[in-house]
C-alpha positions in Angstrom: 107.8 -46.2 69.3 106.4 -48.1 66.2 103.3 -48.4 65.9 101.9 -52.4 66.8 100.8 -53.2 63.9 103.7 -52.4 61.7 105.7 -54.0 64.7 103.5 -57.0 63.7 104.4 -56.8 59.7 108.4 -56.7 60.7 107.8 -60.1 63.0 106.2 -61.5 60.2 108.0 -60.9 56.9 110.4 -63.3 55.1 113.8 -61.9 55.2 115.2 -63.6 52.1 118.6 -64.1 51.6 119.6 -64.6 47.6 121.3 -68.0 46.5 120.4 -71.5 45.5 118.2 -72.2 46.8 117.2 -68.1 48.5 117.2 -68.7 52.3 114.6 -67.8 53.8 114.8 -65.8 57.7 111.9 -65.9 60.0 111.9 -63.7 63.4 112.8 -66.0 66.3 113.0 -69.3 64.0 116.1 -70.9 63.5 117.4 -71.7 60.3 119.8 -74.4 59.8 120.5 -73.1 56.4 121.8 -69.8 57.4 123.8 -71.8 60.1 125.3 -73.6 57.2 126.4 -70.9 55.4 127.6 -68.7 58.9 129.6 -72.0 59.1 131.1 -72.1 55.3 132.0 -68.5 55.9 133.1 -69.0 59.2 131.0 -66.4 60.8 129.3 -66.2 63.8 126.7 -63.7 63.4 124.8 -61.9 60.9 122.8 -59.1 60.5 119.8 -58.1 57.7 119.3 -54.7 57.2 117.7 -52.6 54.7 118.0 -49.1 53.4 114.1 -48.8 52.2 111.4 -46.7 53.6 112.8 -44.7 56.6 110.8 -44.6 59.9 108.3 -47.5 58.3 107.4 -44.7 55.9 106.6 -45.8 52.3 108.8 -44.2 49.6 108.6 -44.9 46.0 110.4 -47.7 44.2 113.0 -45.2 42.7 114.4 -43.6 46.3 114.4 -47.2 47.6 116.2 -48.5 44.8 118.9 -45.2 45.3 119.2 -46.3 49.1 119.6 -50.0 48.6 122.7 -48.7 46.1 124.2 -46.9 48.9 124.0 -48.9 51.8 125.3 -51.7 49.7 128.5 -49.6 48.5 128.9 -48.8 52.3 129.2 -52.3 52.7 131.1 -53.7 50.5 133.4 -51.0 50.9 133.9 -52.5 54.7 135.6 -55.8 55.5 132.2 -57.3 56.2 131.4 -60.0 53.5 127.4 -59.6 52.2 124.8 -61.3 50.7 122.0 -59.2 49.0 117.8 -60.3 49.5 115.0 -58.8 50.2 112.4 -58.1 52.7 109.3 -59.8 51.6 105.6 -59.5 53.2 104.1 -62.9 53.0 100.6 -61.8 52.3 101.9 -59.1 49.4 100.4 -55.9 51.0 104.0 -54.3 50.7 106.6 -54.2 48.1 109.6 -56.3 48.8 112.5 -53.9 50.5 116.3 -54.6 49.0 118.2 -55.8 51.8 121.6 -57.2 52.7 122.8 -59.8 55.0 126.1 -58.8 56.4 128.6 -61.1 58.0 130.4 -61.3 61.1 129.0 -57.6 62.0 128.8 -56.8 65.9 125.5 -55.9 66.9 126.4 -52.4 67.8 127.8 -52.0 64.3 124.7 -53.0 62.7 122.5 -51.3 65.0 124.2 -47.7 63.8 124.0 -48.8 60.0 120.5 -49.6 60.5 120.0 -45.9 62.0 122.0 -44.2 59.6 119.5 -45.6 57.2 116.6 -44.0 59.9 115.0 -48.0 59.5 113.3 -48.8 62.4 114.5 -52.0 62.9 116.9 -54.8 61.5 117.4 -58.7 62.1 120.2 -59.9 63.8 121.4 -63.6 64.7 123.7 -65.5 66.0 124.6 -68.8 64.7 122.6 -71.5 65.9 120.0 -69.2 67.2 116.8 -67.8 65.8 116.7 -64.2 64.0 116.1 -61.8 66.4 114.0 -58.7 65.6 116.1 -55.7 66.9 114.1 -52.6 67.3 116.1 -49.2 67.0 113.7 -46.9 67.8 
């Protein structure tokens, strides 16, 4: 069970996809820029996944960067198109977490990838809908 303050932090976070301009996803808020990206890439859905801070427990920067590199390598070796980004705390309490937005990855596969990196949650979105916080633990 995720502690309520941590769950609230996940819900309030900004999930940023790097680009020109950046796409800022917020849980439960549809995003026209993401929908345009999905349309342009002929994708129906996307998953926003991090490898930082397993189980929501802070790790040092080096360990988080190494985990992020491993995540990127795994996704890039797959058949899925991905974009780099980061999860941000709008209050600035915690350091941004390197993340990827993976296009057209089925939800079950995205959940499995999040679990592989011992994440408490991922963000999943279907074109035209609001990003959903998917609790994994």
